[in-house]
N, C-alpha and C positions, 0 to 999 in steps of 0.2 A: 863255140856252148851249145851246149841244149837250149831251146823254151823252158824243160824242167829246171836244169843246173839255175837258170839266169831267172825262173821264179823264188827258186830254192832261196838265192843268196839276196834278192829284193825278198823277203818276208826274213833271212838273218837281219838282214841292216834293220826292218820294220820293227822285229821283236826281240833279236837277242842287242845288247850291247857288249860287243868283244873289246871296241877298240882297236880292230884291225881287220883287215880284210880275212874270210875263212880261209883256211884251207881244207878241200873237202877228205883230203887222205890221213887227216885224224881222228882221231875221238873225239867227242863231244869234250869230256875231260880234261883233256888232251888243251881245245880250244879254248881253253875257261867255262864251259858251259857244265852246270851243276845237274847234277840228276832232277831234283827241282821243275828247273827251267827246261831240261830236255822234256819232261814230262810234257806240260805246258805245250812245247813248241813243238811239239808230235803234236798235238791238239789242234793245234793253227795248221800244219802242216795239212793234216785230214781233214778238216773242214774246206781249207784252201783248196786241195786235189780232189774233194769229194769221196775219199779213198777210207777205211776203218783197219788201224794198224794194230792188230793183236800184239799184245804182252809178249808173244814167244817171240812173234818178226824184230818187235824194236831188240831184242837182247841178242838177233843177232845183227842187226842191221851193221852198229858200232861208231859207221864213220859218215859226215855228211854227204862225198861220194858215191855210199853204201845206199843213201837215203835216197840220192836222184836216182842211182838202178832199180830200185824199189819200185820206187814210182813209173819209174818207165813201164816197170815189166804190169804194173795194174790199173796203171790209165792208159796207156799207149796199145 
């Protein structure tokens, strides 16, 4: 598990009440994350990783796993 994925999982635990371990291959909605919570969570991720994720990129990300890859490409 990469450092980015580990930190992202910790943020999920801190900020989202999923009631289960996140499946990084599922979409936000399939993971039980409402669109409102997804937007709020993206803002948390932006602050934590010091990046800005424009809306057009948010639409392309789709899954928590893709978010990890996106962050790796921007931060790393």
